[in-house]
C-alpha positions in Angstrom: -13.7 1.2 14.6 -14.8 -2.3 15.7 -12.7 -4.7 17.9 -11.7 -8.0 16.2 -13.6 -10.9 17.7 -12.3 -14.3 16.8 -15.7 -16.0 17.6 -17.7 -14.0 14.9 -19.0 -16.0 12.1 -16.9 -15.9 8.9 -19.7 -14.4 6.9 -20.2 -11.5 9.4 -16.5 -10.8 9.4 -16.4 -10.8 5.5 -19.3 -8.4 5.3 -17.9 -6.1 7.8 -14.5 -6.1 6.0 -16.1 -5.4 2.7 -18.0 -2.5 4.1 -15.0 -0.8 5.6 -12.7 -1.3 2.6 -14.8 -0.2 -0.3 -13.7 3.2 -1.4 -13.2 5.1 -4.6 -11.4 8.4 -4.9 -11.8 10.5 -8.0 -8.7 12.4 -8.8 -7.9 14.8 -11.7 -11.1 14.2 -13.6 -11.0 10.8 -15.0 -8.2 9.3 -12.9 -9.6 6.8 -10.6 -8.1 4.9 -7.6 -10.0 2.0 -6.0 -9.5 -0.2 -3.0 -10.5 -3.7 -3.8 -13.4 -5.4 -1.9 -12.0 -8.6 -0.8 -15.1 -11.0 -0.5 -14.6 -12.6 -3.9 -13.0 -15.7 -5.4 -9.2 -15.2 -5.8 -7.4 -15.5 -9.0 -4.3 -17.6 -9.6 -1.3 -16.8 -7.5 1.8 -15.5 -9.4 4.1 -14.8 -6.5 7.8 -15.6 -6.2 8.7 -15.2 -2.5 12.0 -13.3 -1.9 13.0 -13.5 1.8 16.4 -12.0 1.2 17.1 -8.5 2.3 16.3 -5.7 -0.2 18.9 -3.4 -1.7 20.0 0.0 -0.5 17.9 2.9 -1.8 18.7 3.7 -5.4 20.7 7.0 -5.8 22.7 8.7 -3.0 20.8 8.9 0.3 21.3 11.8 2.7 22.6 11.2 6.3 19.0 10.6 7.4 18.5 7.9 4.8 16.3 10.1 2.6 17.3 10.3 -1.1 18.4 13.5 -2.4 15.7 15.7 -3.8 13.2 14.2 -1.3 12.1 15.0 2.2 10.6 12.9 5.1 6.8 13.0 5.0 4.8 11.7 8.0 1.2 10.8 8.0 -1.0 10.3 11.2 -4.5 9.1 11.5 -5.8 10.8 14.7 -7.1 9.2 17.8 -8.9 6.3 15.9 -5.5 5.0 14.6 -2.7 6.5 16.8 0.3 5.5 14.7 2.7 7.4 12.4 3.8 6.2 9.0 6.7 8.1 7.3 8.3 7.9 3.9 10.5 10.0 1.5 8.6 12.2 -1.0 9.5 14.7 -3.6 8.3 18.3 -3.4 6.4 17.9 -6.7 3.8 15.7 -5.0 0.6 17.2 -3.8 -1.5 16.3 -0.6 -5.0 15.7 -1.8 -7.8 17.9 -0.4 -10.0 14.8 -0.1 -8.1 13.2 2.8 -9.9 11.7 5.7 -8.7 10.3 9.1 -8.4 6.9 7.4 -7.1 7.7 3.9 -4.4 10.1 2.8 -3.8 10.6 -0.9 -0.9 12.1 -2.7 -0.9 13.0 -6.5 1.7 13.9 -9.0 1.3 15.1 -12.6 -1.2 17.4 -14.3 -2.2 15.0 -17.0 -4.9 12.8 -15.6 -4.1 10.0 -18.1 -0.6 9.9 -16.7 -1.3 10.7 -13.0 0.6 9.1 -10.2 -1.0 8.2 -6.8 0.2 7.3 -3.4 -2.4 6.2 -0.9 -1.7 5.8 2.9 -4.4 3.9 4.7 -5.4 2.8 8.2 -8.6 0.8 8.5 -10.1 -1.8 11.0 -9.7 -5.5 10.1 -11.9 -8.3 11.3 -9.7 -11.3 10.7 -8.2 -13.5 13.4 -4.6 -12.4 13.2 -2.1 -10.0 11.6 -0.8 -12.7 9.4 -4.3 -13.4 8.0 -4.6 -9.7 7.0 -1.2 -9.9 5.1 -2.1 -13.2 3.5 -5.5 -11.7 2.3 -3.7 -8.6 0.8 -1.2 -10.9 -1.0 -4.1 -12.9 -2.4 -6.3 -10.1 -3.7 -4.1 -7.2 -4.7 -2.8 -9.0 -7.9 -5.7 -11.3 -8.6 -6.2 -10.9 -12.4 -4.4 -13.0 -15.0 -2.6 -9.9 -16.5 -1.2 -8.8 -13.1 2.0 -10.1 -11.6 4.2 -9.5 -8.4 7.8 -9.1 -9.5 9.5 -8.9 -6.2 8.2 -9.2 -2.5 9.3 -9.6 1.1 7.3 -10.6 4.2 8.2 -10.6 7.8 7.4 -9.4 11.3 7.2 -5.9 12.8 7.1 -5.0 16.5 3.3 -4.9 16.4 2.4 -7.0 13.5 3.3 -8.5 10.1 4.2 -6.9 6.8 4.3 -7.6 3.1 6.4 -5.2 0.8 6.1 -5.6 -2.9 6.9 -4.4 -6.5 4.5 -5.5 -9.2 2.7 -4.8 -12.5 -1.1 -4.5 -12.7 -2.8 -5.4 -15.9 -5.5 -3.3 -17.6 -8.3 -5.6 -16.3 -7.1 -5.2 -12.6 -9.5 -3.0 -10.6 -6.6 -1.2 -9.1 -4.9 -0.3 -12.4 -4.9 3.4 -13.2 -7.3 4.4 -16.0 -7.5 0.7 -17.0 -4.0 0.7 -18.4 -0.9 -1.2 -17.3 0.4 0.1 -14.0 3.5 -0.2 -11.9 2.6 -0.9 -8.2 4.8 -0.6 -5.1 3.8 -0.7 -1.6 3.6 -2.1 2.0 0.6 -3.9 3.5 0.5 -4.8 7.2 -1.6 -6.4 9.8 -0.9 -4.2 12.7 -2.1 -4.3 16.3 -3.0 -1.0 18.0 -4.4 -0.9 21.5 -5.6 -4.4 21.2 -7.3 -3.8 17.8 -6.3 -5.2 14.5 -5.9 -2.7 11.6 -4.6 -2.7 8.0 -1.9 -0.1 7.8 -0.6 0.4 4.3 1.1 2.6 1.7 0.3 2.0 -2.0 2.3 3.7 -4.8 1.0 3.5 -8.4 2.0 5.0 -11.7 1.1 4.2 -15.3 3.7 1.8 -16.9 4.8 4.5 -19.2 6.0 6.6 -16.3 9.4 4.8 -15.8 11.0 7.7 -14.1 8.4 7.7 -11.4 8.7 3.9 -11.0 12.4 4.5 -10.4 11.5 7.1 -7.7 9.2 4.5 -6.0 12.2 2.2 -5.8 14.0 5.0 -3.8 10.9 5.7 -1.7 9.7 2.3 -0.6 12.9 1.4 1.4 12.3 4.6 3.5 8.9 3.5 4.8 8.7 3.5 8.6 5.9 2.7 11.0 6.3 4.4 14.4 10.0 4.7 13.6 10.4 1.1 12.6 11.8 0.6 9.1 9.9 -1.8 6.9 12.2 -3.9 4.8 11.8 -3.6 1.0 12.1 -6.4 -1.5 15.0 -6.9 -4.0 13.7 -4.8 -6.9 13.6 -6.0 -10.4 
């Protein structure tokens, strides 16, 4: 992982970021998850900022704040990214065998056309600040005309900035599952670790037909913590 250097030319930073962020994970045959390469012209912004606090987790939480039927799951990234991200997860989700130090993938469902995906990620960033990382993710994750952010929240963490969101990805969005309308929930951060700037994130996606899984995501997103610090969720729609 490289150290962020504010004096590097913008073209060099963009090229480096594109190289580290390009990844395609093939899951369950034809089900494809992709991370967008960000060195491109952005589409129109369709974001209504909601700075108010998010609701309590849907359903009845346990004493530890984990919804019933789920357990706390923790992901670590080794010495290259010494931080822990945790969240609630049902026991019917599977940890992918294709995990790496940077990417952890969880899948749910046997039918590849209806597969659900959670990606937890920690990669180096080459921007000038944690806020720049968050702004970049807000700009590019929902860039197509048929995609929209339904609810979001931004703010500061102990070691960075965050953006939590609920949205819908249109069929033309590169991040949509199987090129079909997709519900998307997640947290994107610009985070500082040992003087380095990283993008630490969790992204939850399910086909728009899987309304029950989308409701589970509404329970799971408010349980996301980074090194024990709870990340505020948006007010879901």
